[in-house]
PDB file of N, H, CA, C and O in Angstrom:
ATOM      1  N   MET A   1       0.506 -29.274  44.533  1.00  0.00           N
ATOM      2  CA  MET A   1       1.134 -30.374  43.844  1.00  0.00           C
ATOM      3  C   MET A   1       0.228 -30.817  42.690  1.00  0.00           C
ATOM      4  O   MET A   1      -0.980 -30.974  42.866  1.00  0.00           O
ATOM      5  N   TRP A   2       0.829 -31.018  41.498  1.00  0.00           N
ATOM      6  H   TRP A   2       1.810 -30.891  41.355  1.00  0.00           H
ATOM      7  CA  TRP A   2       0.102 -31.475  40.330  1.00  0.00           C
ATOM      8  C   TRP A   2       0.115 -33.008  40.307  1.00  0.00           C
ATOM      9  O   TRP A   2       1.142 -33.637  40.563  1.00  0.00           O
ATOM     10  N   VAL A   3      -1.025 -33.582  40.000  1.00  0.00           N
ATOM     11  H   VAL A   3      -1.859 -33.071  39.792  1.00  0.00           H
ATOM     12  CA  VAL A   3      -1.137 -35.032  39.920  1.00  0.00           C
ATOM     13  C   VAL A   3      -1.745 -35.400  38.574  1.00  0.00           C
ATOM     14  O   VAL A   3      -2.741 -34.807  38.159  1.00  0.00           O
ATOM     15  N   PHE A   4      -1.155 -36.372  37.893  1.00  0.00           N
ATOM     16  H   PHE A   4      -0.346 -36.854  38.230  1.00  0.00           H
ATOM     17  CA  PHE A   4      -1.644 -36.847  36.606  1.00  0.00           C
ATOM     18  C   PHE A   4      -1.996 -38.325  36.755  1.00  0.00           C
ATOM     19  O   PHE A   4      -1.141 -39.181  36.527  1.00  0.00           O
ATOM     20  N   PRO A   5      -3.229 -38.641  37.132  1.00  0.00           N
ATOM     21  CA  PRO A   5      -3.580 -40.037  37.446  1.00  0.00           C
ATOM     22  C   PRO A   5      -3.472 -40.996  36.271  1.00  0.00           C
ATOM     23  O   PRO A   5      -3.275 -42.192  36.485  1.00  0.00           O
ATOM     24  N   LEU A   6      -3.594 -40.514  35.037  1.00  0.00           N
ATOM     25  H   LEU A   6      -3.755 -39.543  34.864  1.00  0.00           H
ATOM     26  CA  LEU A   6      -3.521 -41.419  33.890  1.00  0.00           C
ATOM     27  C   LEU A   6      -2.094 -41.629  33.393  1.00  0.00           C
ATOM     28  O   LEU A   6      -1.866 -42.465  32.518  1.00  0.00           O
ATOM     29  N   SER A   7      -1.138 -40.891  33.931  1.00  0.00           N
ATOM     30  H   SER A   7      -1.323 -40.213  34.641  1.00  0.00           H
ATOM     31  CA  SER A   7       0.217 -40.945  33.395  1.00  0.00           C
ATOM     32  C   SER A   7       0.882 -42.303  33.571  1.00  0.00           C
ATOM     33  O   SER A   7       1.808 -42.628  32.828  1.00  0.00           O
ATOM     34  N   ASN A   8       0.435 -43.102  34.533  1.00  0.00           N
ATOM     35  H   ASN A   8      -0.317 -42.837  35.136  1.00  0.00           H
ATOM     36  CA  ASN A   8       1.062 -44.410  34.700  1.00  0.00           C
ATOM     37  C   ASN A   8       0.139 -45.557  34.281  1.00  0.00           C
ATOM     38  O   ASN A   8       0.397 -46.709  34.628  1.00  0.00           O
ATOM     39  N   TRP A   9      -0.936 -45.257  33.538  1.00  0.00           N
ATOM     40  H   TRP A   9      -1.146 -44.321  33.256  1.00  0.00           H
ATOM     41  CA  TRP A   9      -1.829 -46.292  33.034  1.00  0.00           C
ATOM     42  C   TRP A   9      -1.232 -46.870  31.755  1.00  0.00           C
ATOM     43  O   TRP A   9      -0.644 -46.150  30.949  1.00  0.00           O
ATOM     44  N   THR A  10      -1.390 -48.162  31.586  1.00  0.00           N
ATOM     45  H   THR A  10      -1.868 -48.747  32.241  1.00  0.00           H
ATOM     46  CA  THR A  10      -0.998 -48.791  30.329  1.00  0.00           C
ATOM     47  C   THR A  10      -2.169 -48.714  29.354  1.00  0.00           C
ATOM     48  O   THR A  10      -3.278 -48.340  29.736  1.00  0.00           O
ATOM     49  N   GLU A  11      -1.921 -49.065  28.110  1.00  0.00           N
ATOM     50  H   GLU A  11      -1.020 -49.369  27.800  1.00  0.00           H
ATOM     51  CA  GLU A  11      -3.020 -49.092  27.140  1.00  0.00           C
ATOM     52  C   GLU A  11      -4.068 -50.117  27.569  1.00  0.00           C
ATOM     53  O   GLU A  11      -5.267 -49.889  27.406  1.00  0.00           O
ATOM     54  N   LEU A  12      -3.616 -51.244  28.117  1.00  0.00           N
ATOM     55  H   LEU A  12      -2.642 -51.429  28.250  1.00  0.00           H
ATOM     56  CA  LEU A  12      -4.559 -52.246  28.607  1.00  0.00           C
ATOM     57  C   LEU A  12      -5.418 -51.691  29.737  1.00  0.00           C
ATOM     58  O   LEU A  12      -6.620 -51.951  29.783  1.00  0.00           O
ATOM     59  N   ASP A  13      -4.814 -50.925  30.652  1.00  0.00           N
ATOM     60  H   ASP A  13      -3.838 -50.713  30.615  1.00  0.00           H
ATOM     61  CA  ASP A  13      -5.587 -50.292  31.733  1.00  0.00           C
ATOM     62  C   ASP A  13      -6.704 -49.416  31.151  1.00  0.00           C
ATOM     63  O   ASP A  13      -7.841 -49.449  31.622  1.00  0.00           O
ATOM     64  N   LEU A  14      -6.367 -48.645  30.135  1.00  0.00           N
ATOM     65  H   LEU A  14      -5.444 -48.618  29.752  1.00  0.00           H
ATOM     66  CA  LEU A  14      -7.360 -47.756  29.517  1.00  0.00           C
ATOM     67  C   LEU A  14      -8.498 -48.546  28.879  1.00  0.00           C
ATOM     68  O   LEU A  14      -9.668 -48.212  29.066  1.00  0.00           O
ATOM     69  N   TRP A  15      -8.154 -49.607  28.114  1.00  0.00           N
ATOM     70  H   TRP A  15      -7.203 -49.878  27.962  1.00  0.00           H
ATOM     71  CA  TRP A  15      -9.193 -50.403  27.474  1.00  0.00           C
ATOM     72  C   TRP A  15     -10.066 -51.106  28.501  1.00  0.00           C
ATOM     73  O   TRP A  15     -11.275 -51.221  28.300  1.00  0.00           O
ATOM     74  N   GLU A  16      -9.484 -51.578  29.595  1.00  0.00           N
ATOM     75  H   GLU A  16      -8.502 -51.485  29.758  1.00  0.00           H
ATOM     76  CA  GLU A  16     -10.275 -52.229  30.641  1.00  0.00           C
ATOM     77  C   GLU A  16     -11.222 -51.231  31.307  1.00  0.00           C
ATOM     78  O   GLU A  16     -12.361 -51.570  31.628  1.00  0.00           O
ATOM     79  N   TYR A  17     -10.750 -50.000  31.513  1.00  0.00           N
ATOM     80  H   TYR A  17      -9.825 -49.724  31.251  1.00  0.00           H
ATOM     81  CA  TYR A  17     -11.606 -48.963  32.090  1.00  0.00           C
ATOM     82  C   TYR A  17     -12.751 -48.617  31.141  1.00  0.00           C
ATOM     83  O   TYR A  17     -13.897 -48.474  31.566  1.00  0.00           O
ATOM     84  N   ILE A  18     -12.433 -48.484  29.860  1.00  0.00           N
ATOM     85  H   ILE A  18     -11.502 -48.601  29.515  1.00  0.00           H
ATOM     86  CA  ILE A  18     -13.459 -48.183  28.859  1.00  0.00           C
ATOM     87  C   ILE A  18     -14.531 -49.269  28.845  1.00  0.00           C
ATOM     88  O   ILE A  18     -15.725 -48.977  28.778  1.00  0.00           O
ATOM     89  N   ARG A  19     -14.089 -50.526  28.909  1.00  0.00           N
ATOM     90  H   ARG A  19     -13.119 -50.764  28.963  1.00  0.00           H
ATOM     91  CA  ARG A  19     -15.047 -51.636  28.915  1.00  0.00           C
ATOM     92  C   ARG A  19     -15.856 -51.659  30.203  1.00  0.00           C
ATOM     93  O   ARG A  19     -17.073 -51.840  30.166  1.00  0.00           O
ATOM     94  N   ALA A  20     -15.193 -51.477  31.342  1.00  0.00           N
ATOM     95  H   ALA A  20     -14.204 -51.330  31.372  1.00  0.00           H
ATOM     96  CA  ALA A  20     -15.880 -51.531  32.640  1.00  0.00           C
ATOM     97  C   ALA A  20     -16.930 -50.429  32.774  1.00  0.00           C
ATOM     98  O   ALA A  20     -17.989 -50.644  33.362  1.00  0.00           O
ATOM     99  N   GLU A  21     -16.636 -49.254  32.229  1.00  0.00           N
ATOM    100  H   GLU A  21     -15.775 -49.078  31.751  1.00  0.00           H
ATOM    101  CA  GLU A  21     -17.543 -48.118  32.335  1.00  0.00           C
ATOM    102  C   GLU A  21     -18.491 -48.012  31.145  1.00  0.00           C
ATOM    103  O   GLU A  21     -19.307 -47.092  31.075  1.00  0.00           O
ATOM    104  N   ASN A  22     -18.381 -48.962  30.200  1.00  0.00           N
ATOM    105  H   ASN A  22     -17.719 -49.709  30.256  1.00  0.00           H
ATOM    106  CA  ASN A  22     -19.237 -48.978  29.017  1.00  0.00           C
ATOM    107  C   ASN A  22     -19.172 -47.646  28.255  1.00  0.00           C
ATOM    108  O   ASN A  22     -20.195 -47.078  27.873  1.00  0.00           O
ATOM    109  N   ILE A  23     -17.953 -47.176  28.050  1.00  0.00           N
ATOM    110  H   ILE A  23     -17.122 -47.638  28.360  1.00  0.00           H
ATOM    111  CA  ILE A  23     -17.725 -45.913  27.341  1.00  0.00           C
ATOM    112  C   ILE A  23     -17.688 -46.198  25.840  1.00  0.00           C
ATOM    113  O   ILE A  23     -16.919 -47.053  25.401  1.00  0.00           O
ATOM    114  N   PRO A  24     -18.510 -45.495  25.039  1.00  0.00           N
ATOM    115  CA  PRO A  24     -18.503 -45.754  23.597  1.00  0.00           C
ATOM    116  C   PRO A  24     -17.191 -45.287  22.952  1.00  0.00           C
ATOM    117  O   PRO A  24     -16.611 -44.276  23.349  1.00  0.00           O
ATOM    118  N   VAL A  25     -16.747 -46.038  21.965  1.00  0.00           N
ATOM    119  H   VAL A  25     -17.218 -46.859  21.643  1.00  0.00           H
ATOM    120  CA  VAL A  25     -15.517 -45.718  21.235  1.00  0.00           C
ATOM    121  C   VAL A  25     -15.895 -45.438  19.787  1.00  0.00           C
ATOM    122  O   VAL A  25     -16.633 -46.211  19.175  1.00  0.00           O
ATOM    123  N   LEU A  26     -15.393 -44.337  19.236  1.00  0.00           N
ATOM    124  H   LEU A  26     -14.793 -43.709  19.733  1.00  0.00           H
ATOM    125  CA  LEU A  26     -15.691 -43.987  17.845  1.00  0.00           C
ATOM    126  C   LEU A  26     -15.085 -45.020  16.894  1.00  0.00           C
ATOM    127  O   LEU A  26     -13.954 -45.455  17.107  1.00  0.00           O
ATOM    128  N   PRO A  27     -15.809 -45.418  15.857  1.00  0.00           N
ATOM    129  CA  PRO A  27     -15.288 -46.414  14.920  1.00  0.00           C
ATOM    130  C   PRO A  27     -14.026 -45.949  14.198  1.00  0.00           C
ATOM    131  O   PRO A  27     -13.253 -46.785  13.731  1.00  0.00           O
ATOM    132  N   LEU A  28     -13.794 -44.636  14.091  1.00  0.00           N
ATOM    133  H   LEU A  28     -14.422 -43.957  14.470  1.00  0.00           H
ATOM    134  CA  LEU A  28     -12.594 -44.145  13.419  1.00  0.00           C
ATOM    135  C   LEU A  28     -11.324 -44.602  14.122  1.00  0.00           C
ATOM    136  O   LEU A  28     -10.259 -44.640  13.506  1.00  0.00           O
ATOM    137  N   TYR A  29     -11.419 -44.952  15.408  1.00  0.00           N
ATOM    138  H   TYR A  29     -12.284 -44.922  15.909  1.00  0.00           H
ATOM    139  CA  TYR A  29     -10.237 -45.371  16.149  1.00  0.00           C
ATOM    140  C   TYR A  29      -9.704 -46.703  15.640  1.00  0.00           C
ATOM    141  O   TYR A  29      -8.498 -46.947  15.680  1.00  0.00           O
ATOM    142  N   PHE A  30     -10.594 -47.564  15.163  1.00  0.00           N
ATOM    143  H   PHE A  30     -11.573 -47.366  15.130  1.00  0.00           H
ATOM    144  CA  PHE A  30     -10.204 -48.912  14.781  1.00  0.00           C
ATOM    145  C   PHE A  30      -9.679 -48.960  13.351  1.00  0.00           C
ATOM    146  O   PHE A  30     -10.144 -48.227  12.478  1.00  0.00           O
ATOM    147  N   ALA A  31      -8.704 -49.835  13.129  1.00  0.00           N
ATOM    148  H   ALA A  31      -8.326 -50.431  13.839  1.00  0.00           H
ATOM    149  CA  ALA A  31      -8.130 -49.988  11.802  1.00  0.00           C
ATOM    150  C   ALA A  31      -9.131 -50.667  10.875  1.00  0.00           C
ATOM    151  O   ALA A  31      -9.921 -51.510  11.301  1.00  0.00           O
ATOM    152  N   LYS A  32      -9.086 -50.285   9.599  1.00  0.00           N
ATOM    153  H   LYS A  32      -8.444 -49.600   9.252  1.00  0.00           H
ATOM    154  CA  LYS A  32      -9.885 -50.941   8.570  1.00  0.00           C
ATOM    155  C   LYS A  32      -9.206 -50.723   7.229  1.00  0.00           C
ATOM    156  O   LYS A  32      -8.232 -49.976   7.135  1.00  0.00           O
ATOM    157  N   GLN A  33      -9.714 -51.367   6.204  1.00  0.00           N
ATOM    158  H   GLN A  33     -10.505 -51.974   6.280  1.00  0.00           H
ATOM    159  CA  GLN A  33      -9.144 -51.218   4.869  1.00  0.00           C
ATOM    160  C   GLN A  33      -9.414 -49.805   4.362  1.00  0.00           C
ATOM    161  O   GLN A  33     -10.559 -49.356   4.310  1.00  0.00           O
ATOM    162  N   ARG A  34      -8.337 -49.113   3.991  1.00  0.00           N
ATOM    163  H   ARG A  34      -7.407 -49.477   4.034  1.00  0.00           H
ATOM    164  CA  ARG A  34      -8.463 -47.750   3.481  1.00  0.00           C
ATOM    165  C   ARG A  34      -7.543 -47.584   2.265  1.00  0.00           C
ATOM    166  O   ARG A  34      -6.481 -48.205   2.214  1.00  0.00           O
ATOM    167  N   PRO A  35      -7.935 -46.753   1.282  1.00  0.00           N
ATOM    168  CA  PRO A  35      -7.057 -46.508   0.135  1.00  0.00           C
ATOM    169  C   PRO A  35      -5.885 -45.629   0.574  1.00  0.00           C
ATOM    170  O   PRO A  35      -6.089 -44.597   1.212  1.00  0.00           O
ATOM    171  N   ALA A  36      -4.659 -46.036   0.234  1.00  0.00           N
ATOM    172  H   ALA A  36      -4.494 -46.875  -0.285  1.00  0.00           H
ATOM    173  CA  ALA A  36      -3.478 -45.281   0.656  1.00  0.00           C
ATOM    174  C   ALA A  36      -2.407 -45.321  -0.425  1.00  0.00           C
ATOM    175  O   ALA A  36      -2.348 -46.248  -1.234  1.00  0.00           O
ATOM    176  N   VAL A  37      -1.567 -44.301  -0.422  1.00  0.00           N
ATOM    177  H   VAL A  37      -1.614 -43.548   0.235  1.00  0.00           H
ATOM    178  CA  VAL A  37      -0.399 -44.244  -1.303  1.00  0.00           C
ATOM    179  C   VAL A  37       0.831 -44.056  -0.427  1.00  0.00           C
ATOM    180  O   VAL A  37       0.736 -43.598   0.712  1.00  0.00           O
ATOM    181  N   GLU A  38       1.989 -44.417  -0.976  1.00  0.00           N
ATOM    182  H   GLU A  38       2.066 -44.789  -1.901  1.00  0.00           H
ATOM    183  CA  GLU A  38       3.244 -44.207  -0.253  1.00  0.00           C
ATOM    184  C   GLU A  38       3.956 -43.002  -0.836  1.00  0.00           C
ATOM    185  O   GLU A  38       4.161 -42.912  -2.047  1.00  0.00           O
ATOM    186  N   ARG A  39       4.331 -42.076   0.036  1.00  0.00           N
ATOM    187  H   ARG A  39       4.164 -42.149   1.019  1.00  0.00           H
ATOM    188  CA  ARG A  39       5.090 -40.884  -0.359  1.00  0.00           C
ATOM    189  C   ARG A  39       6.240 -40.702   0.617  1.00  0.00           C
ATOM    190  O   ARG A  39       6.014 -40.531   1.816  1.00  0.00           O
ATOM    191  N   ASP A  40       7.458 -40.735   0.124  1.00  0.00           N
ATOM    192  H   ASP A  40       7.641 -40.874  -0.849  1.00  0.00           H
ATOM    193  CA  ASP A  40       8.655 -40.545   0.952  1.00  0.00           C
ATOM    194  C   ASP A  40       8.662 -41.460   2.175  1.00  0.00           C
ATOM    195  O   ASP A  40       9.053 -41.041   3.264  1.00  0.00           O
ATOM    196  N   GLY A  41       8.230 -42.707   1.995  1.00  0.00           N
ATOM    197  H   GLY A  41       7.912 -43.047   1.110  1.00  0.00           H
ATOM    198  CA  GLY A  41       8.246 -43.678   3.078  1.00  0.00           C
ATOM    199  C   GLY A  41       7.046 -43.639   4.007  1.00  0.00           C
ATOM    200  O   GLY A  41       6.936 -44.477   4.902  1.00  0.00           O
ATOM    201  N   ALA A  42       6.136 -42.677   3.815  1.00  0.00           N
ATOM    202  H   ALA A  42       6.225 -41.996   3.088  1.00  0.00           H
ATOM    203  CA  ALA A  42       4.936 -42.578   4.657  1.00  0.00           C
ATOM    204  C   ALA A  42       3.728 -43.074   3.872  1.00  0.00           C
ATOM    205  O   ALA A  42       3.604 -42.801   2.678  1.00  0.00           O
ATOM    206  N   LEU A  43       2.845 -43.797   4.536  1.00  0.00           N
ATOM    207  H   LEU A  43       2.945 -44.019   5.506  1.00  0.00           H
ATOM    208  CA  LEU A  43       1.594 -44.240   3.921  1.00  0.00           C
ATOM    209  C   LEU A  43       0.520 -43.217   4.238  1.00  0.00           C
ATOM    210  O   LEU A  43       0.243 -42.947   5.406  1.00  0.00           O
ATOM    211  N   ILE A  44      -0.091 -42.645   3.203  1.00  0.00           N
ATOM    212  H   ILE A  44       0.134 -42.865   2.253  1.00  0.00           H
ATOM    213  CA  ILE A  44      -1.062 -41.569   3.370  1.00  0.00           C
ATOM    214  C   ILE A  44      -2.413 -42.009   2.824  1.00  0.00           C
ATOM    215  O   ILE A  44      -2.504 -42.495   1.697  1.00  0.00           O
ATOM    216  N   VAL A  45      -3.452 -41.841   3.618  1.00  0.00           N
ATOM    217  H   VAL A  45      -3.378 -41.446   4.533  1.00  0.00           H
ATOM    218  CA  VAL A  45      -4.804 -42.215   3.202  1.00  0.00           C
ATOM    219  C   VAL A  45      -5.292 -41.243   2.127  1.00  0.00           C
ATOM    220  O   VAL A  45      -5.153 -40.027   2.259  1.00  0.00           O
ATOM    221  N   VAL A  46      -5.864 -41.806   1.064  1.00  0.00           N
ATOM    222  H   VAL A  46      -5.977 -42.794   0.957  1.00  0.00           H
ATOM    223  CA  VAL A  46      -6.411 -41.008  -0.045  1.00  0.00           C
ATOM    224  C   VAL A  46      -7.910 -41.255  -0.060  1.00  0.00           C
ATOM    225  O   VAL A  46      -8.381 -42.250  -0.612  1.00  0.00           O
ATOM    226  N   ASP A  47      -8.662 -40.332   0.558  1.00  0.00           N
ATOM    227  H   ASP A  47      -8.279 -39.524   1.007  1.00  0.00           H
ATOM    228  CA  ASP A  47     -10.106 -40.527   0.597  1.00  0.00           C
ATOM    229  C   ASP A  47     -10.876 -39.372  -0.031  1.00  0.00           C
ATOM    230  O   ASP A  47     -12.101 -39.312   0.070  1.00  0.00           O
ATOM    231  N   ASP A  48     -10.153 -38.447  -0.685  1.00  0.00           N
ATOM    232  H   ASP A  48      -9.158 -38.496  -0.767  1.00  0.00           H
ATOM    233  CA  ASP A  48     -10.800 -37.362  -1.419  1.00  0.00           C
ATOM    234  C   ASP A  48      -9.808 -36.825  -2.455  1.00  0.00           C
ATOM    235  O   ASP A  48      -8.758 -37.429  -2.673  1.00  0.00           O
ATOM    236  N   ASP A  49     -10.128 -35.703  -3.091  1.00  0.00           N
ATOM    237  H   ASP A  49     -10.981 -35.212  -2.914  1.00  0.00           H
ATOM    238  CA  ASP A  49      -9.311 -35.174  -4.186  1.00  0.00           C
ATOM    239  C   ASP A  49      -8.213 -34.210  -3.739  1.00  0.00           C
ATOM    240  O   ASP A  49      -7.558 -33.607  -4.589  1.00  0.00           O
ATOM    241  N   ARG A  50      -7.991 -34.044  -2.434  1.00  0.00           N
ATOM    242  H   ARG A  50      -8.523 -34.533  -1.744  1.00  0.00           H
ATOM    243  CA  ARG A  50      -6.975 -33.076  -1.984  1.00  0.00           C
ATOM    244  C   ARG A  50      -5.546 -33.538  -2.256  1.00  0.00           C
ATOM    245  O   ARG A  50      -4.644 -32.707  -2.358  1.00  0.00           O
ATOM    246  N   LEU A  51      -5.325 -34.835  -2.375  1.00  0.00           N
ATOM    247  H   LEU A  51      -6.058 -35.510  -2.292  1.00  0.00           H
ATOM    248  CA  LEU A  51      -3.983 -35.354  -2.621  1.00  0.00           C
ATOM    249  C   LEU A  51      -3.873 -35.766  -4.089  1.00  0.00           C
ATOM    250  O   LEU A  51      -4.412 -36.799  -4.487  1.00  0.00           O
ATOM    251  N   PRO A  52      -3.174 -34.957  -4.896  1.00  0.00           N
ATOM    252  CA  PRO A  52      -3.060 -35.310  -6.313  1.00  0.00           C
ATOM    253  C   PRO A  52      -2.175 -36.552  -6.480  1.00  0.00           C
ATOM    254  O   PRO A  52      -1.136 -36.679  -5.832  1.00  0.00           O
ATOM    255  N   LEU A  53      -2.601 -37.454  -7.351  1.00  0.00           N
ATOM    256  H   LEU A  53      -3.445 -37.351  -7.877  1.00  0.00           H
ATOM    257  CA  LEU A  53      -1.848 -38.671  -7.619  1.00  0.00           C
ATOM    258  C   LEU A  53      -1.056 -38.511  -8.910  1.00  0.00           C
ATOM    259  O   LEU A  53      -1.489 -37.825  -9.836  1.00  0.00           O
ATOM    260  N   SER A  54       0.094 -39.144  -8.960  1.00  0.00           N
ATOM    261  H   SER A  54       0.446 -39.701  -8.208  1.00  0.00           H
ATOM    262  CA  SER A  54       0.888 -39.144 -10.188  1.00  0.00           C
ATOM    263  C   SER A  54       0.146 -39.939 -11.255  1.00  0.00           C
ATOM    264  O   SER A  54      -0.606 -40.857 -10.928  1.00  0.00           O
ATOM    265  N   PRO A  55       0.347 -39.598 -12.532  1.00  0.00           N
ATOM    266  CA  PRO A  55      -0.322 -40.352 -13.602  1.00  0.00           C
ATOM    267  C   PRO A  55       0.023 -41.842 -13.502  1.00  0.00           C
ATOM    268  O   PRO A  55       1.182 -42.216 -13.323  1.00  0.00           O
ATOM    269  N   GLY A  56      -0.996 -42.669 -13.618  1.00  0.00           N
ATOM    270  H   GLY A  56      -1.938 -42.366 -13.763  1.00  0.00           H
ATOM    271  CA  GLY A  56      -0.799 -44.104 -13.555  1.00  0.00           C
ATOM    272  C   GLY A  56      -0.704 -44.676 -12.146  1.00  0.00           C
ATOM    273  O   GLY A  56      -0.643 -45.895 -11.984  1.00  0.00           O
ATOM    274  N   LYS A  57      -0.690 -43.831 -11.131  1.00  0.00           N
ATOM    275  H   LYS A  57      -0.740 -42.841 -11.263  1.00  0.00           H
ATOM    276  CA  LYS A  57      -0.625 -44.300  -9.739  1.00  0.00           C
ATOM    277  C   LYS A  57      -2.030 -44.436  -9.179  1.00  0.00           C
ATOM    278  O   LYS A  57      -2.860 -43.539  -9.329  1.00  0.00           O
ATOM    279  N   ALA A  58      -2.285 -45.539  -8.547  1.00  0.00           N
ATOM    280  H   ALA A  58      -1.611 -46.267  -8.425  1.00  0.00           H
ATOM    281  CA  ALA A  58      -3.576 -45.765  -7.910  1.00  0.00           C
ATOM    282  C   ALA A  58      -3.327 -46.148  -6.452  1.00  0.00           C
ATOM    283  O   ALA A  58      -2.338 -46.814  -6.149  1.00  0.00           O
ATOM    284  N   PRO A  59      -4.212 -45.734  -5.553  1.00  0.00           N
ATOM    285  CA  PRO A  59      -4.034 -46.113  -4.148  1.00  0.00           C
ATOM    286  C   PRO A  59      -4.200 -47.626  -3.957  1.00  0.00           C
ATOM    287  O   PRO A  59      -4.933 -48.283  -4.697  1.00  0.00           O
ATOM    288  N   ARG A  60      -3.502 -48.160  -2.948  1.00  0.00           N
ATOM    289  H   ARG A  60      -2.907 -47.626  -2.347  1.00  0.00           H
ATOM    290  CA  ARG A  60      -3.665 -49.568  -2.560  1.00  0.00           C
ATOM    291  C   ARG A  60      -4.552 -49.609  -1.333  1.00  0.00           C
ATOM    292  O   ARG A  60      -4.579 -48.663  -0.546  1.00  0.00           O
ATOM    293  N   MET A  61      -5.275 -50.698  -1.168  1.00  0.00           N
ATOM    294  H   MET A  61      -5.253 -51.467  -1.807  1.00  0.00           H
ATOM    295  CA  MET A  61      -6.090 -50.877   0.019  1.00  0.00           C
ATOM    296  C   MET A  61      -5.213 -51.478   1.120  1.00  0.00           C
ATOM    297  O   MET A  61      -4.698 -52.587   0.979  1.00  0.00           O
ATOM    298  N   LEU A  62      -5.052 -50.739   2.209  1.00  0.00           N
ATOM    299  H   LEU A  62      -5.471 -49.838   2.323  1.00  0.00           H
ATOM    300  CA  LEU A  62      -4.230 -51.169   3.331  1.00  0.00           C
ATOM    301  C   LEU A  62      -5.015 -51.052   4.620  1.00  0.00           C
ATOM    302  O   LEU A  62      -5.926 -50.230   4.723  1.00  0.00           O
ATOM    303  N   ARG A  63      -4.672 -51.862   5.598  1.00  0.00           N
ATOM    304  H   ARG A  63      -3.932 -52.530   5.515  1.00  0.00           H
ATOM    305  CA  ARG A  63      -5.337 -51.808   6.900  1.00  0.00           C
ATOM    306  C   ARG A  63      -4.655 -50.748   7.752  1.00  0.00           C
ATOM    307  O   ARG A  63      -3.544 -50.954   8.242  1.00  0.00           O
ATOM    308  N   LEU A  64      -5.331 -49.600   7.930  1.00  0.00           N
ATOM    309  H   LEU A  64      -6.233 -49.433   7.533  1.00  0.00           H
ATOM    310  CA  LEU A  64      -4.798 -48.473   8.693  1.00  0.00           C
ATOM    311  C   LEU A  64      -5.834 -48.001   9.708  1.00  0.00           C
ATOM    312  O   LEU A  64      -7.020 -48.315   9.601  1.00  0.00           O
ATOM    313  N   ALA A  65      -5.370 -47.255  10.676  1.00  0.00           N
ATOM    314  H   ALA A  65      -4.407 -47.000  10.763  1.00  0.00           H
ATOM    315  CA  ALA A  65      -6.272 -46.671  11.665  1.00  0.00           C
ATOM    316  C   ALA A  65      -6.944 -45.455  11.046  1.00  0.00           C
ATOM    317  O   ALA A  65      -7.210 -45.450   9.844  1.00  0.00           O
ATOM    318  N   SER A  66      -7.222 -44.432  11.832  1.00  0.00           N
ATOM    319  H   SER A  66      -7.005 -44.436  12.808  1.00  0.00           H
ATOM    320  CA  SER A  66      -8.037 -43.300  11.387  1.00  0.00           C
ATOM    321  C   SER A  66      -7.484 -42.652  10.117  1.00  0.00           C
ATOM    322  O   SER A  66      -6.276 -42.671   9.882  1.00  0.00           O
ATOM    323  N   PRO A  67      -8.371 -42.079   9.301  1.00  0.00           N
ATOM    324  CA  PRO A  67      -7.948 -41.461   8.055  1.00  0.00           C
ATOM    325  C   PRO A  67      -6.957 -40.319   8.246  1.00  0.00           C
ATOM    326  O   PRO A  67      -6.200 -39.998   7.330  1.00  0.00           O
ATOM    327  N   SER A  68      -6.954 -39.708   9.417  1.00  0.00           N
ATOM    328  H   SER A  68      -7.569 -39.968  10.161  1.00  0.00           H
ATOM    329  CA  SER A  68      -6.051 -38.586   9.635  1.00  0.00           C
ATOM    330  C   SER A  68      -4.658 -39.036  10.019  1.00  0.00           C
ATOM    331  O   SER A  68      -3.756 -38.207  10.136  1.00  0.00           O
ATOM    332  N   SER A  69      -4.460 -40.320  10.217  1.00  0.00           N
ATOM    333  H   SER A  69      -5.193 -40.994  10.122  1.00  0.00           H
ATOM    334  CA  SER A  69      -3.133 -40.793  10.602  1.00  0.00           C
ATOM    335  C   SER A  69      -2.346 -41.214   9.375  1.00  0.00           C
ATOM    336  O   SER A  69      -2.915 -41.530   8.330  1.00  0.00           O
ATOM    337  N   ALA A  70      -1.048 -41.213   9.515  1.00  0.00           N
ATOM    338  H   ALA A  70      -0.585 -40.957  10.364  1.00  0.00           H
ATOM    339  CA  ALA A  70      -0.156 -41.721   8.474  1.00  0.00           C
ATOM    340  C   ALA A  70       0.692 -42.816   9.102  1.00  0.00           C
ATOM    341  O   ALA A  70       0.932 -42.806  10.309  1.00  0.00           O
ATOM    342  N   ALA A  71       1.131 -43.727   8.314  1.00  0.00           N
ATOM    343  H   ALA A  71       0.936 -43.736   7.333  1.00  0.00           H
ATOM    344  CA  ALA A  71       1.966 -44.821   8.819  1.00  0.00           C
ATOM    345  C   ALA A  71       3.313 -44.765   8.137  1.00  0.00           C
ATOM    346  O   ALA A  71       3.435 -44.280   7.012  1.00  0.00           O
ATOM    347  N   ILE A  72       4.315 -45.260   8.817  1.00  0.00           N
ATOM    348  H   ILE A  72       4.217 -45.654   9.731  1.00  0.00           H
ATOM    349  CA  ILE A  72       5.668 -45.318   8.268  1.00  0.00           C
ATOM    350  C   ILE A  72       6.112 -46.762   8.254  1.00  0.00           C
ATOM    351  O   ILE A  72       5.928 -47.484   9.233  1.00  0.00           O
ATOM    352  N   ARG A  73       6.700 -47.190   7.140  1.00  0.00           N
ATOM    353  H   ARG A  73       6.850 -46.604   6.344  1.00  0.00           H
ATOM    354  CA  ARG A  73       7.210 -48.574   7.066  1.00  0.00           C
ATOM    355  C   ARG A  73       8.416 -48.721   7.941  1.00  0.00           C
ATOM    356  O   ARG A  73       8.994 -49.806   8.019  1.00  0.00           O
TER     357      ARG A  73
END
């Protein structure tokens, strides 16, 4: 029989366990101000030259989680 003990944990359960066990959390997990542009309804972090910007377009500073994530309005 397969058992998945974390499958019924809530996010609060996980954070309480992390705190109780003093498990370090990477700062990338937390949201902070990051430069982002909107493309087709998705907010994309612009932190290097891989994403070409349209002429006259500049990224806005938005509060987002990790740089690898995208947000949707």
